[in-house]
N, CA, C and O atoms as CSV, one atom per row, in Angstrom:
chain,resi,resn,atom,element,x,y,z
A,1,MET,N,N,111.067,122.687,108.546
A,1,MET,CA,C,110.664,121.691,109.524
A,1,MET,C,C,110.021,120.484,108.851
A,1,MET,O,O,110.396,119.343,109.124
A,2,PHE,N,N,109.056,120.734,107.975
A,2,PHE,CA,C,108.408,119.636,107.258
A,2,PHE,C,C,108.790,119.753,105.783
A,2,PHE,O,O,108.078,120.378,104.996
A,3,LYS,N,N,109.916,119.147,105.419
A,3,LYS,CA,C,110.405,119.249,104.037
A,3,LYS,C,C,109.515,118.490,103.070
A,3,LYS,O,O,109.255,118.957,101.961
A,4,THR,N,N,109.049,117.324,103.485
A,4,THR,CA,C,108.206,116.497,102.629
A,4,THR,C,C,106.954,116.092,103.386
A,4,THR,O,O,107.027,115.503,104.465
A,5,VAL,N,N,105.788,116.419,102.800
A,5,VAL,CA,C,104.497,116.090,103.397
A,5,VAL,C,C,103.799,115.059,102.511
A,5,VAL,O,O,103.678,115.250,101.301
A,6,LEU,N,N,103.352,113.987,103.111
A,6,LEU,CA,C,102.592,112.953,102.408
A,6,LEU,C,C,101.122,113.127,102.750
A,6,LEU,O,O,100.741,113.190,103.918
A,7,PHE,N,N,100.300,113.203,101.702
A,7,PHE,CA,C,98.852,113.351,101.892
A,7,PHE,C,C,98.150,112.192,101.208
A,7,PHE,O,O,97.909,112.244,100.002
A,8,PRO,N,N,97.813,111.130,101.966
A,8,PRO,CA,C,97.060,110.014,101.397
A,8,PRO,C,C,95.601,110.427,101.210
A,8,PRO,O,O,94.979,110.972,102.122
A,9,ILE,N,N,95.070,110.167,100.035
A,9,ILE,CA,C,93.694,110.584,99.760
A,9,ILE,C,C,92.848,109.416,99.274
A,9,ILE,O,O,93.333,108.463,98.666
A,10,ASP,N,N,91.567,109.539,99.571
A,10,ASP,CA,C,90.564,108.627,99.033
A,10,ASP,C,C,89.374,109.503,98.665
A,10,ASP,O,O,89.518,110.720,98.552
A,11,GLN,N,N,88.234,108.920,98.482
A,11,GLN,CA,C,87.075,109.703,98.056
A,11,GLN,C,C,86.232,110.206,99.219
A,11,GLN,O,O,85.097,110.638,99.019
A,12,SER,N,N,86.764,110.155,100.406
A,12,SER,CA,C,85.978,110.542,101.577
A,12,SER,C,C,85.880,112.058,101.735
A,12,SER,O,O,86.726,112.811,101.252
A,13,ARG,N,N,84.840,112.472,102.413
A,13,ARG,CA,C,84.646,113.883,102.754
A,13,ARG,C,C,85.796,114.339,103.652
A,13,ARG,O,O,86.261,115.473,103.537
A,14,GLU,N,N,86.250,113.473,104.532
A,14,GLU,CA,C,87.312,113.810,105.473
A,14,GLU,C,C,88.622,114.126,104.747
A,14,GLU,O,O,89.357,115.023,105.161
A,15,ALA,N,N,88.914,113.403,103.678
A,15,ALA,CA,C,90.127,113.685,102.899
A,15,ALA,C,C,90.017,115.059,102.244
A,15,ALA,O,O,90.988,115.815,102.222
A,16,ARG,N,N,88.835,115.385,101.710
A,16,ARG,CA,C,88.639,116.705,101.090
A,16,ARG,C,C,88.801,117.818,102.114
A,16,ARG,O,O,89.389,118.858,101.816
A,17,GLU,N,N,88.285,117.605,103.317
A,17,GLU,CA,C,88.388,118.617,104.367
A,17,GLU,C,C,89.835,118.778,104.851
A,17,GLU,O,O,90.235,119.879,105.231
A,18,ALA,N,N,90.604,117.720,104.841
A,18,ALA,CA,C,92.004,117.795,105.267
A,18,ALA,C,C,92.851,118.575,104.267
A,18,ALA,O,O,93.931,119.054,104.615
A,19,ALA,N,N,92.379,118.708,103.038
A,19,ALA,CA,C,93.139,119.413,102.000
A,19,ALA,C,C,93.455,120.848,102.393
A,19,ALA,O,O,94.512,121.362,102.028
A,20,ASP,N,N,92.565,121.508,103.129
A,20,ASP,CA,C,92.822,122.881,103.577
A,20,ASP,C,C,94.010,122.933,104.539
A,20,ASP,O,O,94.839,123.839,104.457
A,21,VAL,N,N,94.090,121.974,105.437
A,21,VAL,CA,C,95.199,121.913,106.382
A,21,VAL,C,C,96.496,121.624,105.626
A,21,VAL,O,O,97.533,122.220,105.916
A,22,VAL,N,N,96.437,120.719,104.666
A,22,VAL,CA,C,97.606,120.395,103.852
A,22,VAL,C,C,98.110,121.653,103.150
A,22,VAL,O,O,99.308,121.935,103.160
A,23,THR,N,N,97.195,122.405,102.543
A,23,THR,CA,C,97.566,123.636,101.848
A,23,THR,C,C,98.284,124.592,102.797
A,23,THR,O,O,99.330,125.142,102.454
A,24,ASN,N,N,97.723,124.787,103.984
A,24,ASN,CA,C,98.330,125.701,104.955
A,24,ASN,C,C,99.724,125.252,105.382
A,24,ASN,O,O,100.645,126.067,105.440
A,25,VAL,N,N,99.886,123.977,105.679
A,25,VAL,CA,C,101.181,123.461,106.135
A,25,VAL,C,C,102.220,123.565,105.018
A,25,VAL,O,O,103.339,124.025,105.246
A,26,VAL,N,N,101.848,123.141,103.823
A,26,VAL,CA,C,102.788,123.144,102.701
A,26,VAL,C,C,103.219,124.572,102.355
A,26,VAL,O,O,104.395,124.817,102.088
A,27,GLN,N,N,102.282,125.503,102.359
A,27,GLN,CA,C,102.626,126.886,102.058
A,27,GLN,C,C,103.482,127.505,103.171
A,27,GLN,O,O,104.438,128.227,102.889
A,28,LYS,N,N,103.147,127.230,104.409
A,28,LYS,CA,C,103.892,127.801,105.540
A,28,LYS,C,C,105.342,127.331,105.568
A,28,LYS,O,O,106.250,128.123,105.822
A,29,TYR,N,N,105.559,126.045,105.309
A,29,TYR,CA,C,106.900,125.475,105.427
A,29,TYR,C,C,107.609,125.300,104.078
A,29,TYR,O,O,108.755,124.852,104.040
A,30,GLY,N,N,106.946,125.645,102.983
A,30,GLY,CA,C,107.556,125.463,101.658
A,30,GLY,C,C,107.861,124.001,101.382
A,30,GLY,O,O,108.886,123.671,100.785
A,31,SER,N,N,106.971,123.135,101.817
A,31,SER,CA,C,107.179,121.686,101.736
A,31,SER,C,C,106.955,121.130,100.332
A,31,SER,O,O,106.231,121.698,99.514
A,32,ARG,N,N,107.599,120.008,100.095
A,32,ARG,CA,C,107.302,119.179,98.927
A,32,ARG,C,C,106.046,118.400,99.296
A,32,ARG,O,O,105.961,117.828,100.383
A,33,LEU,N,N,105.062,118.379,98.383
A,33,LEU,CA,C,103.814,117.672,98.650
A,33,LEU,C,C,103.718,116.446,97.756
A,33,LEU,O,O,103.862,116.528,96.536
A,34,VAL,N,N,103.471,115.313,98.389
A,34,VAL,CA,C,103.275,114.063,97.664
A,34,VAL,C,C,101.874,113.555,97.979
A,34,VAL,O,O,101.539,113.297,99.135
A,35,LEU,N,N,101.064,113.415,96.938
A,35,LEU,CA,C,99.712,112.863,97.074
A,35,LEU,C,C,99.788,111.368,96.811
A,35,LEU,O,O,100.440,110.930,95.864
A,36,LEU,N,N,99.132,110.598,97.636
A,36,LEU,CA,C,99.137,109.144,97.484
A,36,LEU,C,C,97.714,108.639,97.528
A,36,LEU,O,O,96.922,109.047,98.377
A,37,SER,N,N,97.397,107.756,96.617
A,37,SER,CA,C,96.133,107.043,96.696
A,37,SER,C,C,96.421,105.564,96.480
A,37,SER,O,O,97.231,105.183,95.635
A,38,VAL,N,N,95.748,104.758,97.255
A,38,VAL,CA,C,95.993,103.321,97.243
A,38,VAL,C,C,94.819,102.602,96.599
A,38,VAL,O,O,93.674,102.731,97.034
A,39,VAL,N,N,95.123,101.845,95.558
A,39,VAL,CA,C,94.120,100.968,94.956
A,39,VAL,C,C,94.066,99.746,95.874
A,39,VAL,O,O,95.020,98.975,95.979
A,40,GLU,N,N,92.928,99.600,96.526
A,40,GLU,CA,C,92.808,98.537,97.512
A,40,GLU,C,C,92.626,97.184,96.860
A,40,GLU,O,O,92.017,97.053,95.798
A,41,GLU,N,N,93.173,96.184,97.526
A,41,GLU,CA,C,92.987,94.811,97.071
A,41,GLU,C,C,91.614,94.349,97.542
A,41,GLU,O,O,91.231,94.616,98.681
A,42,PRO,N,N,90.869,93.659,96.681
A,42,PRO,CA,C,89.547,93.186,97.098
A,42,PRO,C,C,89.649,92.244,98.295
A,42,PRO,O,O,90.526,91.383,98.356
A,43,THR,N,N,88.741,92.428,99.233
A,43,THR,CA,C,88.674,91.547,100.403
A,43,THR,C,C,87.218,91.168,100.620
A,43,THR,O,O,86.324,91.687,99.953
A,44,ALA,N,N,86.993,90.271,101.544
A,44,ALA,CA,C,85.618,89.868,101.858
A,44,ALA,C,C,84.850,91.037,102.474
A,44,ALA,O,O,83.630,91.124,102.339
A,45,ASP,N,N,85.581,91.946,103.161
A,45,ASP,CA,C,84.948,93.092,103.816
A,45,ASP,C,C,84.596,94.210,102.843
A,45,ASP,O,O,83.618,94.929,103.046
A,46,ALA,N,N,85.397,94.358,101.781
A,46,ALA,CA,C,85.182,95.467,100.836
A,46,ALA,C,C,84.341,94.983,99.662
A,46,ALA,O,O,84.738,94.055,98.957
A,47,PRO,N,N,83.201,95.594,99.449
A,47,PRO,CA,C,82.377,95.174,98.317
A,47,PRO,C,C,83.085,95.473,96.993
A,47,PRO,O,O,83.851,96.431,96.890
A,48,SER,N,N,82.823,94.653,95.998
A,48,SER,CA,C,83.491,94.829,94.710
A,48,SER,C,C,83.076,96.133,94.036
A,48,SER,O,O,83.684,96.531,93.042
A,49,THR,N,N,82.060,96.798,94.556
A,49,THR,CA,C,81.636,98.088,94.005
A,49,THR,C,C,82.397,99.255,94.638
A,49,THR,O,O,82.172,100.402,94.253
A,50,ASP,N,N,83.285,98.998,95.592
A,50,ASP,CA,C,84.074,100.055,96.226
A,50,ASP,C,C,84.914,100.747,95.154
A,50,ASP,O,O,85.715,100.094,94.485
A,51,PRO,N,N,84.742,102.079,94.980
A,51,PRO,CA,C,85.465,102.782,93.928
A,51,PRO,C,C,86.983,102.772,94.113
A,51,PRO,O,O,87.720,102.941,93.142
A,52,MET,N,N,87.459,102.578,95.342
A,52,MET,CA,C,88.901,102.569,95.571
A,52,MET,C,C,89.547,101.275,95.097
A,52,MET,O,O,90.761,101.113,95.217
A,53,LEU,N,N,88.752,100.348,94.557
A,53,LEU,CA,C,89.291,99.129,93.955
A,53,LEU,C,C,89.617,99.348,92.479
A,53,LEU,O,O,90.237,98.491,91.849
A,54,SER,N,N,89.205,100.483,91.926
A,54,SER,CA,C,89.372,100.757,90.501
A,54,SER,C,C,90.570,101.670,90.246
A,54,SER,O,O,90.578,102.813,90.704
A,55,PRO,N,N,91.590,101.181,89.518
A,55,PRO,CA,C,92.734,102.035,89.188
A,55,PRO,C,C,92.332,103.298,88.417
A,55,PRO,O,O,92.952,104.349,88.580
A,56,GLU,N,N,91.301,103.193,87.584
A,56,GLU,CA,C,90.853,104.358,86.814
A,56,GLU,C,C,90.272,105.438,87.726
A,56,GLU,O,O,90.557,106.623,87.556
A,57,VAL,N,N,89.458,105.019,88.693
A,57,VAL,CA,C,88.858,105.962,89.647
A,57,VAL,C,C,89.956,106.624,90.481
A,57,VAL,O,O,89.919,107.833,90.709
A,58,VAL,N,N,90.919,105.842,90.930
A,58,VAL,CA,C,92.012,106.361,91.746
A,58,VAL,C,C,92.865,107.338,90.935
A,58,VAL,O,O,93.265,108.381,91.453
A,59,ALA,N,N,93.145,107.017,89.680
A,59,ALA,CA,C,93.929,107.920,88.826
A,59,ALA,C,C,93.213,109.258,88.646
A,59,ALA,O,O,93.847,110.312,88.696
A,60,LYS,N,N,91.908,109.220,88.440
A,60,LYS,CA,C,91.123,110.450,88.278
A,60,LYS,C,C,91.104,111.248,89.584
A,60,LYS,O,O,91.195,112.475,89.560
A,61,LEU,N,N,90.989,110.570,90.701
A,61,LEU,CA,C,91.019,111.219,92.012
A,61,LEU,C,C,92.338,111.972,92.212
A,61,LEU,O,O,92.340,113.119,92.659
A,62,LEU,N,N,93.447,111.328,91.882
A,62,LEU,CA,C,94.757,111.964,92.018
A,62,LEU,C,C,94.899,113.162,91.082
A,62,LEU,O,O,95.447,114.197,91.461
A,63,GLU,N,N,94.405,113.010,89.869
A,63,GLU,CA,C,94.455,114.102,88.892
A,63,GLU,C,C,93.668,115.312,89.407
A,63,GLU,O,O,94.147,116.444,89.329
A,64,ASN,N,N,92.483,115.076,89.923
A,64,ASN,CA,C,91.655,116.162,90.461
A,64,ASN,C,C,92.325,116.834,91.666
A,64,ASN,O,O,92.301,118.059,91.791
A,65,ALA,N,N,92.915,116.038,92.538
A,65,ALA,CA,C,93.584,116.592,93.722
A,65,ALA,C,C,94.800,117.418,93.313
A,65,ALA,O,O,95.045,118.493,93.862
A,66,GLN,N,N,95.550,116.914,92.356
A,66,GLN,CA,C,96.724,117.651,91.878
A,66,GLN,C,C,96.303,118.999,91.292
A,66,GLN,O,O,96.969,120.011,91.506
A,67,SER,N,N,95.204,119.004,90.560
A,67,SER,CA,C,94.670,120.231,89.978
A,67,SER,C,C,94.234,121.206,91.068
A,67,SER,O,O,94.495,122.406,90.972
A,68,LEU,N,N,93.579,120.699,92.091
A,68,LEU,CA,C,93.140,121.528,93.210
A,68,LEU,C,C,94.320,122.240,93.871
A,68,LEU,O,O,94.253,123.439,94.145
A,69,PHE,N,N,95.389,121.504,94.124
A,69,PHE,CA,C,96.562,122.118,94.751
A,69,PHE,C,C,97.273,123.067,93.788
A,69,PHE,O,O,97.805,124.095,94.206
A,70,SER,N,N,97.282,122.729,92.523
A,70,SER,CA,C,97.884,123.608,91.516
A,70,SER,C,C,97.210,124.974,91.509
A,70,SER,O,O,97.878,125.995,91.349
A,71,GLN,N,N,95.891,124.997,91.682
A,71,GLN,CA,C,95.147,126.258,91.740
A,71,GLN,C,C,95.568,127.102,92.946
A,71,GLN,O,O,95.381,128.319,92.951
A,72,GLN,N,N,96.131,126.458,93.961
A,72,GLN,CA,C,96.616,127.155,95.156
A,72,GLN,C,C,98.095,127.508,95.033
A,72,GLN,O,O,98.700,128.009,95.980
A,73,GLY,N,N,98.683,127.241,93.844
A,73,GLY,CA,C,100.093,127.520,93.621
A,73,GLY,C,C,101.027,126.473,94.188
A,73,GLY,O,O,102.206,126.747,94.412
A,74,ILE,N,N,100.511,125.272,94.423
A,74,ILE,CA,C,101.309,124.181,94.999
A,74,ILE,C,C,101.497,123.089,93.952
A,74,ILE,O,O,100.530,122.549,93.413
A,75,GLN,N,N,102.756,122.777,93.677
A,75,GLN,CA,C,103.055,121.667,92.785
A,75,GLN,C,C,103.058,120.385,93.609
A,75,GLN,O,O,103.823,120.255,94.564
A,76,ALA,N,N,102.212,119.455,93.240
A,76,ALA,CA,C,102.115,118.201,93.990
A,76,ALA,C,C,102.533,117.034,93.104
A,76,ALA,O,O,102.151,116.946,91.937
A,77,GLU,N,N,103.316,116.151,93.682
A,77,GLU,CA,C,103.667,114.905,93.009
A,77,GLU,C,C,102.569,113.896,93.332
A,77,GLU,O,O,101.960,113.960,94.400
A,78,VAL,N,N,102.316,112.968,92.418
A,78,VAL,CA,C,101.291,111.966,92.684
A,78,VAL,C,C,101.879,110.558,92.609
A,78,VAL,O,O,102.725,110.258,91.766
A,79,LEU,N,N,101.412,109.725,93.498
A,79,LEU,CA,C,101.787,108.313,93.520
A,79,LEU,C,C,100.524,107.486,93.641
A,79,LEU,O,O,99.642,107.785,94.446
A,80,GLU,N,N,100.450,106.451,92.839
A,80,GLU,CA,C,99.353,105.493,92.934
A,80,GLU,C,C,99.975,104.145,93.232
A,80,GLU,O,O,100.864,103.690,92.511
A,81,ARG,N,N,99.514,103.515,94.281
A,81,ARG,CA,C,100.041,102.214,94.677
A,81,ARG,C,C,98.891,101.251,94.892
A,81,ARG,O,O,97.736,101.659,95.021
A,82,GLN,N,N,99.215,99.977,94.931
A,82,GLN,CA,C,98.210,98.961,95.193
A,82,GLN,C,C,98.597,98.228,96.461
A,82,GLN,O,O,99.768,97.928,96.694
A,83,GLY,N,N,97.586,97.944,97.280
A,83,GLY,CA,C,97.865,97.192,98.500
A,83,GLY,C,C,96.884,97.521,99.598
A,83,GLY,O,O,95.791,98.036,99.360
A,84,LYS,N,N,97.305,97.208,100.805
A,84,LYS,CA,C,96.505,97.522,101.988
A,84,LYS,C,C,96.847,98.962,102.379
A,84,LYS,O,O,98.018,99.281,102.583
A,85,PRO,N,N,95.837,99.835,102.485
A,85,PRO,CA,C,96.103,101.263,102.647
A,85,PRO,C,C,97.080,101.643,103.758
A,85,PRO,O,O,98.039,102.368,103.496
A,86,ALA,N,N,96.871,101.182,104.976
A,86,ALA,CA,C,97.718,101.619,106.091
A,86,ALA,C,C,99.177,101.234,105.869
A,86,ALA,O,O,100.076,102.053,106.065
A,87,PHE,N,N,99.410,99.998,105.462
A,87,PHE,CA,C,100.776,99.534,105.253
A,87,PHE,C,C,101.422,100.256,104.075
A,87,PHE,O,O,102.600,100.608,104.126
A,88,THR,N,N,100.655,100.473,103.026
A,88,THR,CA,C,101.173,101.156,101.845
A,88,THR,C,C,101.523,102.603,102.171
A,88,THR,O,O,102.565,103.098,101.742
A,89,ILE,N,N,100.669,103.284,102.921
A,89,ILE,CA,C,100.931,104.671,103.314
A,89,ILE,C,C,102.250,104.754,104.091
A,89,ILE,O,O,103.079,105.621,103.817
A,90,CYS,N,N,102.435,103.873,105.036
A,90,CYS,CA,C,103.659,103.891,105.849
A,90,CYS,C,C,104.893,103.528,105.028
A,90,CYS,O,O,105.957,104.118,105.217
A,91,ASP,N,N,104.762,102.573,104.129
A,91,ASP,CA,C,105.879,102.206,103.253
A,91,ASP,C,C,106.293,103.380,102.378
A,91,ASP,O,O,107.482,103.657,102.219
A,92,VAL,N,N,105.300,104.074,101.807
A,92,VAL,CA,C,105.593,105.222,100.953
A,92,VAL,C,C,106.212,106.354,101.776
A,92,VAL,O,O,107.149,107.006,101.315
A,93,ALA,N,N,105.705,106.595,102.975
A,93,ALA,CA,C,106.275,107.630,103.846
A,93,ALA,C,C,107.756,107.355,104.093
A,93,ALA,O,O,108.577,108.272,104.063
A,94,ASP,N,N,108.088,106.107,104.332
A,94,ASP,CA,C,109.479,105.717,104.537
A,94,ASP,C,C,110.287,105.907,103.249
A,94,ASP,O,O,111.394,106.445,103.272
A,95,GLU,N,N,109.728,105.468,102.150
A,95,GLU,CA,C,110.390,105.526,100.844
A,95,GLU,C,C,110.718,106.965,100.421
A,95,GLU,O,O,111.806,107.218,99.904
A,96,ILE,N,N,109.802,107.899,100.632
A,96,ILE,CA,C,110.018,109.286,100.195
A,96,ILE,C,C,110.624,110.144,101.309
A,96,ILE,O,O,110.829,111.345,101.136
A,97,GLU,N,N,110.908,109.514,102.451
A,97,GLU,CA,C,111.463,110.197,103.613
A,97,GLU,C,C,110.570,111.358,104.048
A,97,GLU,O,O,111.033,112.479,104.254
A,98,ALA,N,N,109.286,111.059,104.180
A,98,ALA,CA,C,108.305,112.068,104.602
A,98,ALA,C,C,108.610,112.531,106.022
A,98,ALA,O,O,109.005,111.745,106.883
A,99,ASP,N,N,108.415,113.817,106.238
A,99,ASP,CA,C,108.575,114.386,107.571
A,99,ASP,C,C,107.237,114.461,108.300
A,99,ASP,O,O,107.187,114.624,109.519
A,100,LEU,N,N,106.137,114.336,107.521
A,100,LEU,CA,C,104.805,114.449,108.092
A,100,LEU,C,C,103.796,113.780,107.171
A,100,LEU,O,O,103.869,113.919,105.950
A,101,ILE,N,N,102.866,113.062,107.756
A,101,ILE,CA,C,101.715,112.529,107.030
A,101,ILE,C,C,100.506,113.301,107.538
A,101,ILE,O,O,100.299,113.409,108.747
A,102,ILE,N,N,99.710,113.836,106.624
A,102,ILE,CA,C,98.473,114.506,107.011
A,102,ILE,C,C,97.332,113.706,106.414
A,102,ILE,O,O,97.320,113.423,105.216
A,103,MET,N,N,96.374,113.343,107.250
A,103,MET,CA,C,95.244,112.576,106.746
A,103,MET,C,C,93.971,112.880,107.513
A,103,MET,O,O,94.002,113.259,108.683
A,104,GLY,N,N,92.859,112.706,106.832
A,104,GLY,CA,C,91.559,112.868,107.457
A,104,GLY,C,C,91.220,111.633,108.260
A,104,GLY,O,O,91.824,110.575,108.085
A,105,CYS,N,N,90.254,111.776,109.137
A,105,CYS,CA,C,89.834,110.666,109.989
A,105,CYS,C,C,88.324,110.528,109.912
A,105,CYS,O,O,87.595,111.495,110.131
A,106,ARG,N,N,87.862,109.351,109.606
A,106,ARG,CA,C,86.419,109.102,109.513
A,106,ARG,C,C,85.764,108.888,110.854
A,106,ARG,O,O,84.537,108.858,110.953
A,107,GLY,N,N,86.570,108.738,111.886
A,107,GLY,CA,C,86.002,108.531,113.211
A,107,GLY,C,C,85.649,107.085,113.495
A,107,GLY,O,O,85.085,106.783,114.547
A,108,LEU,N,N,85.971,106.181,112.573
A,108,LEU,CA,C,85.617,104.773,112.788
A,108,LEU,C,C,86.446,104.131,113.889
A,108,LEU,O,O,86.030,103.141,114.490
A,109,GLY,N,N,87.617,104.695,114.152
A,109,GLY,CA,C,88.494,104.127,115.172
A,109,GLY,C,C,88.169,104.595,116.580
A,109,GLY,O,O,88.895,104.274,117.522
A,110,LEU,N,N,87.101,105.340,116.735
A,110,LEU,CA,C,86.760,105.860,118.049
A,110,LEU,C,C,86.039,104.844,118.921
A,110,LEU,O,O,85.866,105.063,120.120
A,111,THR,N,N,85.625,103.752,118.335
A,111,THR,CA,C,84.988,102.695,119.113
A,111,THR,C,C,85.974,101.544,119.241
A,111,THR,O,O,86.921,101.441,118.461
A,112,GLU,N,N,85.756,100.689,120.213
A,112,GLU,CA,C,86.660,99.554,120.384
A,112,GLU,C,C,86.667,98.658,119.154
A,112,GLU,O,O,87.717,98.171,118.736
A,113,ASP,N,N,85.483,98.445,118.574
A,113,ASP,CA,C,85.401,97.585,117.396
A,113,ASP,C,C,86.117,98.223,116.211
A,113,ASP,O,O,86.790,97.533,115.446
A,114,GLY,N,N,85.977,99.513,116.060
A,114,GLY,CA,C,86.551,100.195,114.907
A,114,GLY,C,C,88.039,100.437,115.008
A,114,GLY,O,O,88.705,100.586,113.984
A,115,ALA,N,N,88.583,100.481,116.218
A,115,ALA,CA,C,89.989,100.819,116.404
A,115,ALA,C,C,90.920,99.863,115.671
A,115,ALA,O,O,91.936,100.292,115.124
A,116,THR,N,N,90.593,98.585,115.651
A,116,THR,CA,C,91.482,97.637,114.994
A,116,THR,C,C,91.343,97.686,113.477
A,116,THR,O,O,92.247,97.255,112.762
A,117,ASP,N,N,90.229,98.203,112.978
A,117,ASP,CA,C,90.005,98.251,111.542
A,117,ASP,C,C,90.336,99.602,110.927
A,117,ASP,O,O,90.335,99.726,109.702
A,118,SER,N,N,90.616,100.603,111.725
A,118,SER,CA,C,90.824,101.949,111.249
A,118,SER,C,C,92.177,102.110,110.555
A,118,SER,O,O,93.220,101.794,111.127
A,119,VAL,N,N,92.146,102.602,109.321
A,119,VAL,CA,C,93.389,102.884,108.589
A,119,VAL,C,C,94.189,103.931,109.362
A,119,VAL,O,O,95.407,103.820,109.498
A,120,THR,N,N,93.497,104.939,109.862
A,120,THR,CA,C,94.164,106.012,110.593
A,120,THR,C,C,94.908,105.466,111.816
A,120,THR,O,O,96.066,105.818,112.042
A,121,THR,N,N,94.262,104.623,112.590
A,121,THR,CA,C,94.888,104.042,113.776
A,121,THR,C,C,96.109,103.216,113.400
A,121,THR,O,O,97.138,103.279,114.073
A,122,ARG,N,N,95.998,102.456,112.347
A,122,ARG,CA,C,97.141,101.647,111.903
A,122,ARG,C,C,98.297,102.529,111.453
A,122,ARG,O,O,99.454,102.249,111.765
A,123,VAL,N,N,97.985,103.600,110.716
A,123,VAL,CA,C,99.046,104.502,110.257
A,123,VAL,C,C,99.742,105.143,111.455
A,123,VAL,O,O,100.970,105.221,111.491
A,124,ILE,N,N,98.966,105.598,112.432
A,124,ILE,CA,C,99.556,106.202,113.630
A,124,ILE,C,C,100.525,105.226,114.291
A,124,ILE,O,O,101.613,105.616,114.716
A,125,ASN,N,N,100.131,103.971,114.376
A,125,ASN,CA,C,100.959,102.974,115.050
A,125,ASN,C,C,102.169,102.523,114.250
A,125,ASN,O,O,103.160,102.094,114.840
A,126,LEU,N,N,102.119,102.606,112.931
A,126,LEU,CA,C,103.190,102.085,112.085
A,126,LEU,C,C,104.066,103.151,111.435
A,126,LEU,O,O,105.127,102.832,110.898
A,127,SER,N,N,103.643,104.395,111.478
A,127,SER,CA,C,104.306,105.458,110.730
A,127,SER,C,C,105.753,105.702,111.147
A,127,SER,O,O,106.086,105.669,112.332
A,128,PRO,N,N,106.611,105.946,110.151
A,128,PRO,CA,C,108.006,106.275,110.449
A,128,PRO,C,C,108.198,107.770,110.763
A,128,PRO,O,O,109.317,108.211,111.026
A,129,CYS,N,N,107.095,108.550,110.735
A,129,CYS,CA,C,107.174,109.993,110.972
A,129,CYS,C,C,105.903,110.461,111.682
A,129,CYS,O,O,104.957,109.686,111.826
A,130,PRO,N,N,105.871,111.722,112.125
A,130,PRO,CA,C,104.638,112.218,112.763
A,130,PRO,C,C,103.452,112.176,111.824
A,130,PRO,O,O,103.598,112.284,110.607
A,131,VAL,N,N,102.262,112.016,112.415
A,131,VAL,CA,C,101.017,111.966,111.666
A,131,VAL,C,C,100.086,113.026,112.220
A,131,VAL,O,O,99.806,113.056,113.418
A,132,LEU,N,N,99.603,113.904,111.333
A,132,LEU,CA,C,98.634,114.921,111.712
A,132,LEU,C,C,97.270,114.451,111.246
A,132,LEU,O,O,97.046,114.272,110.048
A,133,ILE,N,N,96.356,114.248,112.189
A,133,ILE,CA,C,95.026,113.765,111.871
A,133,ILE,C,C,94.070,114.956,111.878
A,133,ILE,O,O,93.999,115.706,112.852
A,134,VAL,N,N,93.340,115.116,110.779
A,134,VAL,CA,C,92.356,116.198,110.675
A,134,VAL,C,C,90.984,115.579,110.872
A,134,VAL,O,O,90.537,114.777,110.052
A,135,PRO,N,N,90.303,115.954,111.974
A,135,PRO,CA,C,88.994,115.354,112.250
A,135,PRO,C,C,87.911,115.877,111.308
A,135,PRO,O,O,86.754,115.469,111.410
């Protein structure tokens, strides 16, 4: 059912918590797992100290995540891209023909102000495939 699962990760607690759901889905369906992390472009909203602006930090994050899944017997492919997270996630999902995107949710989109800024909300609206949100 889910041949290819895309798991976009960042340094959030929510992404770490979603990893358990990813493990269960990938093992149940024998899915190919692709880990994605996006090196964000600096903006006026994102402070220059944001760790997701650093390619080195993102590379280490992907390496650690790949190791975590390897310990569970799951071979994960890793992709590092640069850009705006929501658009990049959807582009990669299309590119790898993902059947499912699994991602954590910080809850920022639960308010009217946060809904337009939420990466999760944007991914839901733009995704070429189903999106499983782990609260």
